[in-house]
C-alpha positions in Angstrom: 10.3 18.9 23.7 8.7 16.1 25.5 9.8 12.6 24.8 7.7 10.6 22.3 6.8 7.1 23.2 6.1 4.4 20.6 2.5 3.7 21.6 1.5 7.3 21.0 3.3 7.4 17.7 1.5 4.3 16.4 -1.9 5.6 17.5 -1.5 8.9 15.7 -0.2 7.2 12.6 -3.3 4.9 12.4 -5.7 7.8 13.1 -4.1 9.7 10.2 -4.5 6.7 7.8 -8.3 6.3 8.2 -9.2 9.8 7.0 -7.0 9.2 3.9 -8.9 6.0 3.1 -12.4 7.6 3.6 -11.4 10.7 1.6 -10.4 8.7 -1.5 -13.5 6.6 -1.4 -15.7 9.7 -1.3 -13.6 11.3 -4.0 -14.0 8.3 -6.3 -17.8 8.3 -5.7 -18.0 12.0 -6.8 -16.1 11.2 -10.1 -18.8 8.7 -11.2 -21.9 10.2 -9.6 -23.5 11.1 -12.9 -23.7 7.8 -14.9 -22.2 5.4 -12.4 -19.1 4.5 -14.5 -15.7 6.0 -15.3 -14.6 5.3 -18.9 -11.0 5.1 -19.9 -11.3 8.3 -22.0 -12.6 10.2 -18.9 -9.9 8.9 -16.7 -7.2 9.5 -19.2 -8.3 13.0 -20.0 -8.3 13.8 -16.2 -4.8 12.4 -16.0 -3.5 14.5 -18.8 -5.0 17.7 -17.3 -3.4 16.9 -14.0 -0.1 16.5 -15.7 -0.3 20.1 -17.0 -1.6 19.5 -20.6 -4.3 22.0 -21.8 -7.8 21.1 -23.0 -6.9 21.6 -26.6 -4.1 19.0 -26.3 -6.3 16.6 -24.4 -9.0 16.7 -27.0 -6.7 16.3 -30.0 -3.6 14.4 -28.9 -2.3 11.3 -30.7 -3.2 8.1 -29.0 0.4 7.0 -29.5 1.6 9.9 -27.4 4.7 10.4 -29.5 5.4 13.9 -28.1 5.5 12.6 -24.5 8.5 11.3 -22.5 9.2 7.6 -22.5 8.4 7.4 -18.8 5.0 9.0 -19.2 4.1 6.8 -22.2 5.0 3.7 -20.1 2.9 5.0 -17.2 -0.1 5.4 -19.5 0.4 1.9 -20.9 0.5 0.4 -17.4 -2.5 2.4 -16.4 -4.4 1.2 -19.4 -3.6 -2.4 -18.7 -4.6 -2.1 -15.1 -7.8 -0.3 -16.1 -8.9 -3.1 -18.4 -8.0 -5.7 -15.9 -10.3 -4.0 -13.3 -13.3 -3.8 -15.7 -15.1 -6.9 -14.7 -18.8 -6.0 -15.0 -18.7 -3.6 -18.0 -16.0 -3.2 -20.5 -17.1 0.3 -21.2 -15.9 1.6 -17.8 -15.4 1.0 -14.1 -18.0 1.1 -11.4 -17.2 2.4 -7.9 -15.8 -0.8 -6.6 -13.8 -1.5 -9.7 -12.4 2.1 -9.8 -11.4 1.8 -6.1 -9.7 -1.5 -6.9 -7.9 0.2 -9.9 -6.7 3.4 -8.2 -7.0 2.6 -4.5 -6.5 -1.1 -3.9 -6.4 -0.5 -0.1 -10.2 -0.3 -0.4 -10.8 -3.4 -2.4 -11.6 -6.6 -0.5 -11.2 -8.5 -3.8 -7.7 -7.2 -4.1 -6.8 -8.3 -0.6 -8.2 -11.8 -1.3 -6.2 -12.1 -4.5 -3.0 -11.0 -2.7 -3.6 -13.6 0.0 -4.3 -16.2 -2.6 -1.0 -15.4 -4.3 0.8 -15.7 -0.9 -0.8 -19.1 -0.2 0.0 -20.4 -3.7 3.7 -19.6 -3.1 4.1 -20.6 0.5 1.6 -23.3 1.4 3.9 -26.2 0.6 1.8 -29.0 2.1 -1.6 -27.6 0.9 -3.3 -27.6 4.3 -4.7 -24.1 3.7 -2.7 -22.6 6.5 0.9 -21.2 6.9 3.4 -22.4 9.5 6.2 -20.1 10.7 8.7 -22.1 8.5 6.5 -21.6 5.4 5.9 -17.9 6.1 9.6 -17.0 6.7 10.4 -18.6 3.3 8.8 -15.6 1.6 11.4 -14.1 -0.7 12.3 -10.4 -0.2 12.4 -9.9 -4.0 8.7 -11.0 -4.2 7.7 -8.1 -1.9 10.4 -5.3 -2.3 10.9 -4.4 -5.9 12.6 -1.0 -5.4 14.7 0.7 -2.8 17.1 -0.7 -0.2 16.8 -4.3 1.0 17.6 -6.0 4.3 20.2 -8.7 4.8 18.7 -12.2 4.4 19.1 -12.8 8.2 17.4 -9.5 9.1 14.5 -10.2 6.6 13.8 -13.6 8.1 14.0 -12.1 11.6 11.4 -9.5 10.7 9.1 -12.1 9.1 9.4 -14.2 12.2 8.4 -11.3 14.5 5.6 -10.3 12.1 4.2 -13.9 12.2 4.5 -14.4 16.0 3.6 -11.0 17.3 1.0 -9.8 14.8 -0.5 -12.1 12.2 -1.0 -15.3 14.3 -3.9 -13.8 16.3 -4.8 -17.0 18.2 -1.2 -18.0 18.8 -1.6 -21.6 17.5 1.5 -21.6 15.3 -0.5 -21.4 12.1 -1.9 -18.5 10.0 -5.2 -18.9 8.3 -6.5 -17.0 5.2 -8.7 -15.0 7.5 -5.9 -13.9 9.7 -3.7 -13.0 6.7 -6.6 -10.9 5.2 -7.1 -9.1 8.4 -3.4 -8.4 8.7 -3.1 -7.3 5.1 -5.9 -4.7 5.4 -4.1 -1.3 5.6 -6.7 -0.1 8.1 -5.3 -2.6 10.6 -3.7 -0.7 13.4 -0.9 -3.3 13.6 0.8 -1.6 10.7 1.1 1.7 12.6 2.4 -0.2 15.6 5.1 -1.9 13.5 6.1 1.4 11.9 6.4 3.0 15.4 8.6 0.1 16.6 10.8 0.4 13.5 11.2 4.2 14.1 12.0 3.6 17.8 14.6 0.9 17.0 16.2 3.2 14.4 16.3 6.4 16.3 16.3 5.5 20.1 20.1 5.6 20.4 20.3 5.6 24.2 17.8 2.7 24.5 15.5 4.4 27.0 12.3 3.6 25.1 11.6 7.3 24.3 12.6 9.7 21.5 14.1 13.1 22.4 14.3 16.0 20.0 18.0 15.5 19.5 17.4 11.8 18.5 14.6 12.8 16.1 16.7 15.5 14.4 19.7 13.1 14.2 17.6 10.6 12.3 15.4 13.1 10.3 15.7 11.1 7.1 14.4 8.1 8.8 11.3 10.0 9.9 10.8 11.9 6.6 10.8 8.6 4.7 8.3 7.1 7.2 4.7 6.2 6.4 3.8 8.0 9.6 4.8 11.3 7.9 3.6 10.6 4.4 0.5 8.5 4.7 -0.2 8.5 0.9 3.1 6.9 0.3 1.9 3.9 2.3 -0.7 3.2 -0.4 0.1 4.6 -3.8 1.3 7.6 -5.8 -1.7 9.7 -6.6 -1.7 11.8 -9.7 
């Protein structure tokens, strides 16, 4: 097997992300092509069918879902709350942009703006509408990583510093504006694929030659199987 270099890896990962984004936008448009809205009942019925319930159950089940597992009931409650929060223009249902914001936030510019606003609210200590390196590295890991393994505090700050200096601060003036952070936060930004490739190289390139051999890939197979490069959907959300 030929060696794999990080630049090629990142390019392939980014190219695989874009069809995923386009596919789900087209899929969402088909769901609401008749009346232009998706109601909660329509979405909830589709969800139950996807979970393996038959049409008879879907049409007659109790709204309290007493015969479901606790985990499924909690998922439905969370979905219901998120659905109502996304319904800005019409409480009866979601239009295309609202539905994408609900199920596919990677498409929603409003979601990106809200996320950036939250980051600035937490980190912009002096209120100058920009973030310095010191402010950015103060981002708490618990505010970003809710589940799964976490880095050491030292490694977390090191990664945030590299992220700030190498990727987000596009004009290299030592400050990050809202526009720069919005551009970086967009999942279609190829910088995410590049950072993922660098992470894989650092974790698997045991001999430090800047290339990956078959032996190195197989020796670190769990690293690759858990990567966003392999499972693109995992990068964005869990789809029912």
